[in-house]
C-alpha positions as CSV (number, residue, x, y, z in Angstrom):
1,M,-5.8,-48.8,-105.0
2,T,-3.4,-47.7,-107.7
3,A,-2.9,-49.0,-111.2
4,R,0.2,-50.8,-110.0
5,D,-1.7,-52.6,-107.4
6,A,-4.3,-53.7,-110.0
7,E,-1.6,-55.0,-112.3
8,D,-0.2,-57.1,-109.5
9,L,-3.6,-58.6,-108.7
10,D,-4.3,-59.3,-112.3
11,R,-1.1,-61.2,-112.6
12,G,-2.0,-63.2,-109.5
13,G,1.2,-62.1,-107.7
14,N,1.7,-60.7,-104.3
15,L,1.5,-57.1,-103.3
16,D,5.1,-56.7,-102.4
17,D,5.2,-53.2,-103.9
18,A,1.7,-52.1,-102.8
19,A,2.8,-50.2,-99.8
20,T,5.2,-48.0,-101.7
21,T,2.8,-47.0,-104.5
22,D,-0.1,-45.4,-102.7
23,D,-0.6,-41.6,-103.0
24,A,-2.8,-41.1,-100.0
25,V,-2.4,-38.3,-97.6
26,S,-3.4,-39.0,-94.0
27,T,-5.8,-36.8,-92.1
28,D,-3.0,-35.9,-89.6
29,D,-1.0,-34.4,-92.5
30,A,-3.9,-32.4,-93.7
31,A,-4.5,-31.1,-90.2
32,D,-1.0,-29.9,-89.8
33,P,-0.1,-27.3,-92.4
34,A,3.2,-26.4,-90.6
35,A,4.3,-30.0,-90.9
36,A,3.2,-30.2,-94.5
37,G,5.4,-27.3,-95.5
38,N,8.3,-28.1,-93.3
39,P,9.9,-31.6,-93.5
40,G,11.7,-31.0,-90.2
41,A,8.3,-30.4,-88.4
42,G,6.9,-33.5,-90.0
43,D,9.8,-35.6,-88.7
44,R,9.3,-34.1,-85.2
45,R,5.6,-34.8,-85.3
46,E,6.2,-38.5,-86.3
47,L,8.8,-38.8,-83.5
48,R,6.3,-37.3,-81.0
49,N,3.7,-39.8,-82.1
50,L,6.2,-42.6,-81.8
51,A,7.1,-41.3,-78.3
52,R,3.5,-41.1,-77.2
53,G,2.6,-44.5,-78.6
54,G,5.9,-46.0,-77.5
55,L,5.5,-44.9,-73.9
56,V,1.9,-46.4,-73.7
57,T,3.0,-49.7,-75.2
58,L,6.3,-49.7,-73.3
59,L,4.3,-49.4,-70.1
60,G,2.2,-52.3,-71.2
61,S,5.2,-54.3,-72.4
62,V,6.9,-53.8,-69.0
63,V,3.8,-55.0,-67.1
64,S,3.4,-58.0,-69.5
65,A,7.1,-58.9,-69.3
66,A,7.1,-58.6,-65.5
67,T,4.0,-60.7,-65.1
68,G,5.2,-63.2,-67.7
69,F,8.4,-63.5,-65.8
70,L,6.5,-63.9,-62.6
71,M,4.4,-66.7,-64.2
72,T,7.7,-68.5,-65.2
73,V,8.9,-68.2,-61.6
74,V,5.5,-69.5,-60.3
75,V,5.5,-72.5,-62.6
76,A,9.2,-73.3,-62.0
77,R,8.9,-73.1,-58.2
78,L,5.5,-74.8,-58.0
79,L,6.2,-77.6,-60.4
80,G,10.0,-78.1,-60.4
81,P,12.2,-78.6,-63.5
82,A,10.6,-81.9,-64.8
83,E,7.0,-80.8,-64.5
84,A,7.8,-77.3,-65.6
85,G,9.4,-78.9,-68.7
86,V,6.1,-80.6,-69.5
87,F,4.2,-77.3,-68.9
88,F,6.5,-75.3,-71.1
89,I,6.3,-77.9,-73.9
90,V,2.5,-77.8,-73.8
91,A,2.7,-74.0,-73.9
92,A,5.0,-74.3,-76.9
93,L,2.6,-76.5,-78.8
94,F,-0.2,-74.1,-77.9
95,M,1.7,-71.1,-79.1
96,I,2.8,-72.8,-82.3
97,L,-0.8,-73.9,-83.2
98,S,-2.1,-70.5,-82.3
99,E,0.3,-68.9,-84.6
100,V,-0.5,-71.4,-87.4
101,T,-4.2,-70.7,-87.2
102,E,-3.7,-66.9,-87.3
103,L,-3.0,-67.5,-91.0
104,G,-1.0,-64.2,-91.1
105,A,-4.2,-62.3,-90.6
106,D,-2.9,-60.5,-87.5
107,T,-0.1,-58.7,-89.3
108,G,-2.3,-58.3,-92.4
109,L,-5.0,-56.5,-90.4
110,V,-2.4,-54.1,-88.8
111,R,-1.3,-53.1,-92.2
112,S,-4.7,-53.0,-93.8
113,A,-6.4,-51.1,-91.0
114,A,-3.7,-48.4,-91.1
115,R,-3.8,-48.1,-94.9
116,L,-7.5,-48.3,-95.3
117,K,-8.1,-45.7,-92.6
118,A,-5.5,-43.4,-94.2
119,L,-7.4,-43.8,-97.5
120,G,-10.8,-43.3,-95.9
121,R,-12.0,-46.7,-97.1
122,M,-13.9,-47.7,-93.9
123,S,-16.4,-49.9,-95.8
124,D,-13.6,-52.0,-97.1
125,L,-12.1,-52.1,-93.6
126,R,-15.4,-53.7,-92.2
127,R,-15.3,-56.3,-95.0
128,V,-11.7,-57.1,-94.5
129,T,-12.0,-57.5,-90.8
130,V,-14.9,-60.0,-91.2
131,A,-12.9,-61.8,-93.9
132,A,-9.9,-62.0,-91.6
133,L,-11.8,-63.4,-88.6
134,V,-14.0,-66.1,-90.2
135,P,-11.2,-68.3,-91.6
136,V,-9.1,-67.9,-88.5
137,L,-12.0,-68.9,-86.2
138,A,-12.8,-72.0,-88.4
139,A,-9.1,-73.1,-88.5
140,S,-8.7,-72.6,-84.8
141,A,-11.8,-74.7,-84.0
142,V,-10.5,-77.6,-86.1
143,A,-7.1,-77.4,-84.4
144,A,-8.6,-77.3,-80.9
145,A,-10.8,-80.3,-81.6
146,A,-7.9,-82.2,-83.1
147,L,-5.5,-81.4,-80.2
148,Y,-8.1,-82.6,-77.7
149,A,-8.8,-85.8,-79.5
150,C,-5.2,-86.6,-80.2
151,A,-3.8,-85.5,-76.8
152,P,-2.5,-88.9,-75.8
153,W,-0.7,-89.5,-79.1
154,V,0.8,-85.9,-79.1
155,A,1.9,-86.3,-75.4
156,S,3.7,-89.6,-76.3
157,L,5.9,-87.7,-78.8
158,F,7.7,-85.5,-76.2
159,A,6.8,-86.6,-72.6
160,D,8.8,-89.1,-70.5
161,P,6.8,-92.2,-69.6
162,A,6.6,-91.0,-66.0
163,H,4.9,-87.7,-67.2
164,L,2.7,-89.1,-70.0
165,D,-0.6,-88.9,-68.2
166,Q,0.2,-85.4,-66.9
167,A,1.1,-84.2,-70.4
168,T,-2.2,-85.6,-71.8
169,L,-4.1,-83.8,-69.0
170,F,-2.3,-80.5,-69.7
171,L,-3.1,-80.7,-73.4
172,R,-6.8,-81.4,-72.9
173,I,-7.1,-78.5,-70.5
174,A,-5.5,-76.1,-72.9
175,A,-7.1,-77.4,-76.1
176,P,-10.5,-75.7,-75.9
177,F,-8.9,-72.2,-75.5
178,L,-7.0,-72.7,-78.7
179,A,-10.3,-72.1,-80.5
180,V,-10.2,-68.4,-79.8
181,S,-6.5,-67.7,-79.2
182,A,-5.6,-66.8,-82.9
183,A,-8.8,-64.7,-83.3
184,R,-7.8,-62.8,-80.1
185,M,-4.5,-61.8,-81.7
186,V,-6.3,-60.7,-85.0
187,L,-8.7,-58.5,-83.0
188,L,-5.9,-56.9,-81.1
189,S,-4.1,-56.3,-84.4
190,G,-7.1,-54.5,-85.8
191,M,-7.1,-52.2,-82.7
192,R,-3.4,-51.5,-83.3
193,G,-4.0,-50.7,-86.9
194,L,-6.7,-48.2,-86.1
195,G,-4.4,-46.4,-83.7
196,D,-6.0,-47.1,-80.4
197,L,-2.8,-48.2,-78.5
198,T,-4.3,-47.6,-75.1
199,A,-7.1,-50.0,-75.6
200,H,-4.8,-52.5,-77.3
201,T,-2.3,-52.3,-74.5
202,A,-4.9,-52.7,-71.7
203,V,-6.4,-55.9,-73.2
204,S,-2.9,-57.2,-74.0
205,V,-1.7,-56.7,-70.5
206,A,-4.8,-58.3,-68.9
207,M,-3.9,-61.8,-70.0
208,P,-0.3,-62.1,-68.6
209,A,-1.3,-60.1,-65.5
210,A,-4.1,-62.6,-64.6
211,R,-2.1,-65.8,-65.2
212,P,0.3,-65.8,-62.1
213,L,-2.5,-64.5,-59.8
214,L,-4.9,-67.3,-60.9
215,A,-2.1,-69.9,-60.8
216,V,-1.1,-69.1,-57.2
217,A,-4.8,-69.0,-56.2
218,A,-5.4,-72.4,-57.8
219,V,-2.5,-74.1,-56.2
220,G,-3.3,-72.4,-52.8
221,L,-6.7,-74.1,-53.1
222,G,-5.1,-77.5,-53.6
223,L,-6.3,-77.9,-57.1
224,G,-3.0,-79.5,-58.4
225,S,-0.8,-78.9,-61.5
226,G,-3.7,-79.1,-63.9
227,A,-5.1,-75.9,-62.4
228,V,-1.9,-74.1,-63.3
229,V,-2.5,-74.9,-67.0
230,L,-6.1,-73.7,-66.6
231,A,-4.9,-70.5,-65.0
232,W,-2.6,-70.0,-68.0
233,S,-5.3,-70.8,-70.6
234,A,-8.5,-69.2,-69.3
235,P,-7.4,-65.5,-69.7
236,V,-7.1,-66.2,-73.4
237,A,-10.9,-66.5,-73.7
238,L,-11.6,-63.6,-71.5
239,T,-9.4,-61.2,-73.4
240,F,-10.8,-62.5,-76.7
241,A,-14.3,-61.4,-75.6
242,A,-13.0,-58.0,-74.5
243,A,-11.0,-57.4,-77.8
244,A,-14.1,-58.4,-79.9
245,V,-16.3,-55.8,-78.2
246,L,-13.7,-53.0,-78.3
247,L,-12.8,-53.5,-82.0
248,W,-16.4,-53.6,-83.1
249,R,-17.1,-50.3,-81.3
250,M,-14.0,-48.7,-82.9
251,I,-15.1,-49.8,-86.4
252,R,-18.7,-48.5,-85.8
253,R,-17.4,-45.1,-84.5
254,A,-15.2,-44.8,-87.6
255,G,-18.2,-44.9,-89.9
256,A,-18.7,-46.6,-93.2
257,G,-17.5,-44.0,-95.7
258,G,-15.3,-44.5,-98.8
259,G,-15.8,-46.5,-101.9
260,R,-16.0,-50.3,-102.0
261,D,-13.2,-52.1,-103.8
262,P,-14.1,-55.7,-104.6
263,R,-10.4,-56.6,-104.6
264,A,-9.8,-55.5,-101.0
265,V,-10.3,-58.9,-99.4
266,R,-8.1,-60.6,-102.1
267,E,-5.4,-57.9,-101.5
268,F,-5.6,-58.7,-97.8
269,W,-5.1,-62.4,-98.2
270,L,-2.4,-62.1,-100.8
271,F,-0.3,-60.3,-98.2
272,S,-1.4,-62.3,-95.2
273,G,-1.0,-65.7,-96.8
274,A,2.8,-65.4,-97.1
275,R,3.0,-63.7,-93.7
276,G,1.0,-66.6,-92.1
277,V,3.6,-69.1,-93.3
278,A,6.4,-66.9,-92.2
279,A,4.9,-66.3,-88.7
280,T,4.4,-70.1,-88.3
281,I,8.1,-70.6,-89.0
282,E,9.0,-67.7,-86.7
283,I,7.1,-69.3,-83.8
284,L,8.7,-72.7,-84.6
285,I,12.1,-71.1,-84.3
286,V,11.2,-69.7,-80.9
287,W,9.8,-73.0,-79.5
288,L,11.2,-75.8,-81.6
289,D,14.4,-76.1,-79.6
290,V,12.4,-76.7,-76.4
291,L,10.5,-79.6,-78.0
292,I,13.7,-81.1,-79.4
293,V,15.5,-80.9,-76.0
294,G,12.5,-82.6,-74.5
295,A,12.4,-85.3,-77.1
296,L,16.2,-85.9,-77.4
297,V,17.5,-85.2,-73.9
298,S,14.8,-85.0,-71.1
299,N,11.9,-83.0,-69.8
300,H,14.1,-81.9,-66.9
301,E,16.6,-80.3,-69.3
302,A,13.7,-78.9,-71.4
303,G,12.4,-77.2,-68.3
304,I,15.8,-75.6,-67.5
305,Y,16.3,-74.4,-71.1
306,A,12.7,-73.0,-71.5
307,T,13.1,-71.1,-68.2
308,A,16.5,-69.6,-69.3
309,S,15.2,-68.7,-72.7
310,R,12.2,-66.8,-71.2
311,F,14.7,-64.2,-70.0
312,I,15.5,-63.6,-73.7
313,T,11.9,-63.0,-74.6
314,T,11.4,-60.8,-71.6
315,G,14.2,-58.6,-72.7
316,T,12.5,-57.8,-76.0
317,L,9.8,-55.6,-74.3
318,V,11.2,-52.4,-75.6
319,L,11.4,-53.8,-79.2
320,A,7.8,-55.0,-78.8
321,A,6.7,-51.6,-77.6
322,T,8.3,-49.7,-80.4
323,R,7.1,-52.3,-83.0
324,I,3.5,-51.9,-81.9
325,A,3.8,-48.1,-82.0
326,V,5.9,-47.7,-85.2
327,A,4.2,-50.3,-87.5
328,P,1.1,-48.2,-88.4
329,Q,3.3,-45.1,-88.8
330,I,5.8,-46.9,-91.1
331,A,2.9,-48.4,-93.1
332,A,1.3,-44.9,-93.6
333,L,4.6,-43.2,-94.5
334,L,5.5,-45.8,-97.1
335,A,2.0,-45.6,-98.5
336,R,2.6,-41.8,-99.0
337,R,6.1,-42.4,-100.4
338,E,7.6,-40.5,-97.5
339,H,10.7,-42.7,-97.4
340,G,12.9,-40.1,-95.7
341,E,10.6,-39.8,-92.7
342,A,10.2,-43.5,-92.5
343,E,14.0,-43.9,-92.5
344,R,14.5,-41.4,-89.7
345,L,11.6,-42.7,-87.7
346,N,13.0,-46.3,-87.8
347,T,16.6,-45.1,-87.0
348,V,15.4,-43.2,-83.9
349,A,13.3,-46.2,-82.8
350,T,16.2,-48.6,-83.2
351,G,18.4,-46.3,-81.1
352,W,15.9,-46.4,-78.3
353,V,15.6,-50.2,-78.5
354,M,19.5,-50.5,-78.3
355,I,19.8,-48.1,-75.4
356,A,17.3,-50.0,-73.3
357,S,18.0,-53.6,-74.3
358,W,21.8,-53.9,-74.6
359,P,22.4,-53.3,-70.9
360,L,19.9,-56.1,-70.0
361,Y,21.4,-58.7,-72.3
362,L,25.0,-57.8,-71.2
363,A,24.0,-58.2,-67.6
364,L,22.3,-61.6,-68.3
365,A,25.4,-62.8,-70.1
366,C,27.7,-61.8,-67.2
367,F,25.5,-62.8,-64.3
368,G,23.5,-65.7,-65.6
369,P,24.5,-68.1,-62.8
370,F,22.9,-65.7,-60.3
371,V,19.8,-64.6,-62.1
372,L,18.8,-68.2,-62.9
373,T,18.8,-69.1,-59.2
374,L,15.7,-66.9,-58.9
375,F,13.8,-69.9,-60.3
376,G,15.4,-72.4,-57.8
377,P,18.7,-74.2,-57.3
378,G,18.0,-76.6,-60.1
379,F,18.1,-74.0,-62.9
380,A,21.7,-72.7,-62.6
381,G,22.9,-75.2,-65.2
382,G,21.3,-73.0,-67.9
383,A,23.8,-70.2,-67.5
384,T,26.0,-71.0,-70.5
385,A,23.0,-71.3,-72.7
386,L,21.6,-68.0,-71.4
387,A,24.9,-66.2,-72.2
388,I,24.8,-67.5,-75.8
389,L,21.2,-66.4,-76.3
390,A,21.9,-63.0,-74.7
391,G,25.0,-62.4,-77.0
392,S,23.0,-63.1,-80.1
393,M,20.3,-60.7,-79.0
394,L,22.7,-57.8,-79.1
395,V,22.8,-58.2,-82.9
396,V,19.0,-58.6,-83.1
397,M,18.4,-55.5,-81.1
398,A,21.0,-53.5,-83.1
399,A,18.9,-54.2,-86.2
400,G,15.7,-52.9,-84.4
401,N,12.5,-53.1,-86.2
402,V,13.8,-54.2,-89.6
403,Q,11.3,-57.1,-89.6
404,T,8.4,-54.7,-89.1
405,V,9.7,-52.3,-91.7
406,L,10.0,-55.1,-94.2
407,L,6.4,-56.2,-93.6
408,M,4.9,-52.7,-93.5
409,G,6.7,-52.2,-96.9
410,G,4.6,-55.1,-98.2
411,K,7.5,-57.6,-98.5
412,S,5.9,-60.5,-96.8
413,S,7.3,-62.9,-99.4
414,W,10.8,-61.7,-98.6
415,A,10.2,-62.2,-94.9
416,L,8.9,-65.7,-95.6
417,G,12.2,-66.6,-97.5
418,N,14.2,-65.4,-94.5
419,K,12.1,-67.5,-92.1
420,V,12.5,-70.6,-94.2
421,A,16.3,-70.2,-94.2
422,A,16.4,-69.5,-90.5
423,L,14.2,-72.6,-89.7
424,A,16.5,-74.8,-91.9
425,V,19.5,-73.6,-89.9
426,N,17.7,-74.1,-86.6
427,V,16.5,-77.6,-87.3
428,A,19.8,-78.8,-88.8
429,L,21.9,-77.4,-86.0
430,N,19.5,-78.6,-83.3
431,L,19.7,-82.2,-84.6
432,V,23.5,-82.1,-84.8
433,L,24.3,-80.2,-81.6
434,V,21.6,-81.1,-79.0
435,P,22.5,-84.8,-78.8
436,R,26.2,-83.8,-78.2
437,L,25.9,-80.5,-76.2
438,G,22.4,-80.6,-74.7
439,I,20.9,-77.2,-74.0
440,V,24.1,-75.4,-75.0
441,G,23.7,-76.9,-78.5
442,A,20.0,-75.8,-78.6
443,A,21.1,-72.2,-77.7
444,L,23.7,-72.2,-80.4
445,A,21.2,-73.4,-83.0
446,W,18.6,-70.7,-81.9
447,A,21.2,-68.0,-81.9
448,A,22.4,-68.9,-85.5
449,A,18.8,-69.0,-86.8
450,E,18.1,-65.5,-85.3
451,L,21.2,-64.1,-86.8
452,V,20.4,-65.5,-90.3
453,D,16.9,-64.0,-90.1
454,T,18.0,-60.6,-88.8
455,V,20.9,-60.0,-91.1
456,A,18.9,-61.0,-94.1
457,A,16.1,-58.6,-93.2
458,A,18.5,-55.8,-92.5
459,L,20.1,-56.2,-95.9
460,Q,16.7,-56.3,-97.6
461,V,15.5,-53.1,-95.9
462,R,18.7,-51.4,-96.8
463,Y,19.1,-52.5,-100.4
464,G,15.6,-53.7,-101.3
465,L,13.5,-50.9,-99.8
466,G,16.3,-48.4,-100.0
467,L,16.0,-47.3,-96.4
468,R,19.2,-46.6,-94.5
469,L,19.5,-48.1,-91.1
470,G,21.5,-45.4,-89.4
471,L,24.1,-47.7,-87.9
472,R,26.8,-45.1,-87.5
473,G,24.6,-43.1,-85.1
474,L,24.1,-46.2,-83.0
475,A,27.8,-46.9,-82.5
476,R,28.3,-44.5,-79.6
477,P,25.5,-45.8,-77.3
478,G,26.4,-49.3,-78.2
479,L,30.1,-48.8,-77.2
480,W,29.1,-47.2,-74.0
481,A,26.8,-50.1,-73.2
482,L,29.6,-52.5,-73.9
483,F,31.9,-50.6,-71.6
484,W,29.6,-50.1,-68.7
485,F,27.6,-53.3,-68.7
486,G,29.9,-55.7,-70.6
487,G,33.3,-54.5,-69.3
488,A,32.2,-53.8,-65.8
489,G,30.4,-57.2,-65.7
490,V,33.5,-59.1,-66.8
491,L,35.5,-57.2,-64.2
492,A,32.9,-58.0,-61.5
493,R,32.9,-61.7,-62.3
494,L,36.8,-61.7,-62.2
495,V,36.9,-60.3,-58.7
496,A,33.8,-61.7,-57.1
497,E,31.4,-64.7,-57.1
498,P,28.0,-64.2,-58.9
499,T,26.1,-63.4,-55.7
500,A,23.3,-61.0,-55.0
501,S,25.5,-58.4,-53.5
502,A,28.0,-58.5,-56.4
503,F,25.2,-58.3,-58.9
504,A,23.6,-55.3,-57.0
505,G,27.0,-53.5,-56.9
506,Y,27.6,-54.1,-60.5
507,L,24.2,-52.8,-61.5
508,A,24.6,-49.7,-59.4
509,V,28.0,-48.7,-61.0
510,A,26.9,-49.7,-64.5
511,C,23.6,-47.9,-64.4
512,A,25.1,-44.7,-62.9
513,G,27.8,-44.5,-65.6
514,Y,25.6,-45.4,-68.5
515,G,22.8,-43.1,-67.3
516,L,25.3,-40.2,-67.2
517,V,26.4,-40.9,-70.7
518,L,22.8,-41.0,-72.0
519,W,21.8,-37.8,-70.2
520,R,24.7,-35.9,-71.8
521,G,23.8,-37.1,-75.2
522,R,20.0,-37.1,-74.9
523,R,19.4,-34.6,-77.7
524,D,21.5,-36.5,-80.3
525,L,19.6,-39.7,-79.3
526,H,16.2,-37.9,-79.3
527,M,15.6,-39.0,-75.8
528,D,14.6,-35.4,-74.9
529,L,11.3,-36.2,-76.8
530,L,10.7,-39.0,-74.4
531,V,11.3,-36.8,-71.4
532,E,9.0,-34.1,-73.0
533,T,6.2,-36.6,-73.6
534,V,6.4,-38.0,-70.0
535,R,6.2,-34.4,-68.6
536,R,3.2,-33.6,-70.8
537,R,1.3,-36.8,-69.9
């Protein structure tokens, strides 16, 4: 810890500047003399690390997204729009409470593990890990007991009278697993911070992969809709146990060297406290509109909207993969004051995110009426809402990992302010628009909130942290994506109905044209590193 850190702690303030004032040098730098004397080599090394970690986590994200999508299809087809609405509302409450009880310790442990490992302070890492888990487990146990006891009252707030008993049953089945859900995320974050992305990805993928298999098996055995909730909840406990064993082994292998700093735990919670509030607001923004639609319109409409919005979260898999890989690298680079490398690393990662995500969202916006029929004929009414959500995600993806950079730069209080503003916009617009426009109003409210949060974070990274975003370099792949997937999609809709054959033809043409453009510009976009990494592995 530097003198600047100590002054911040003595004043009782946050550690917003802590990540930019450390003078540590990582073991990777010490082991690479060529990189130490050649900034270009250092950049290349960081990009290779990002490519390696990004490919591992991307594979995991693809599997997670695919199985999560499959679970949505299973729930929608097995339960129908109304019962699926109850299921997704219960899932929303579970996720909100899980995020609340994480207390920000998940993000805090990613940052702390990366920094303390770089500084060789493994004794402090052990203490910080325990200090992170104990309050989270205690808060989760209280929340689980309260949810179980108050299930009938909670169900009455959002469920139609015809589905009240079912909502109560769903809540009571899920409640016990809430006791370990938050701690599971904290454990996985510790694995991430220590750099073991393979183990992190394996455990992370296990939960969504198991859910649809268990759900189909349960219904096949005639166990009813409650078994679907159990199939969704049980993998939480199983992966919690696996993560606990793996993280403990990683910490033991790392040893217990380094001096002990009595302020390490306080430093951790000063950062994590603000992040905990921000993360709670973040999950509220993701799920609140589903709850409001269920309360103000109907469970049927909530089921349609929740199903449509799952496409949006599925499309963030590349962003999630790069975030998981880049966060420890950004934290370490900023700790060493290597702002130039952090800037370039973030710019390349953002380019990869845009290249992979923009085509998907443009395709969803153009062919929403078709893709929603995958869930059944009753879900096509969500096409307009899906187009609005997909359009807003183009801006979010163009900003890339600005949220991660802001947090790894220690600015958790700035992120908190952004989330508060976004939540205020979300709630106000939902209350005004949902009674008038239904799920279209909910989509507009969510899109506006996401844009407020994203634009604010981008401005803070650029002018607060002083890191350029490299937007000029992103213009070309963005324009080509708009041409091949946006322009071709609009043309396809003008000349044909949104059918499977029209969608397949559109994708074939758009992917071929876009793929050719990317191949010709692969060096400028650093995609040659991805190809090189795939060949090596």
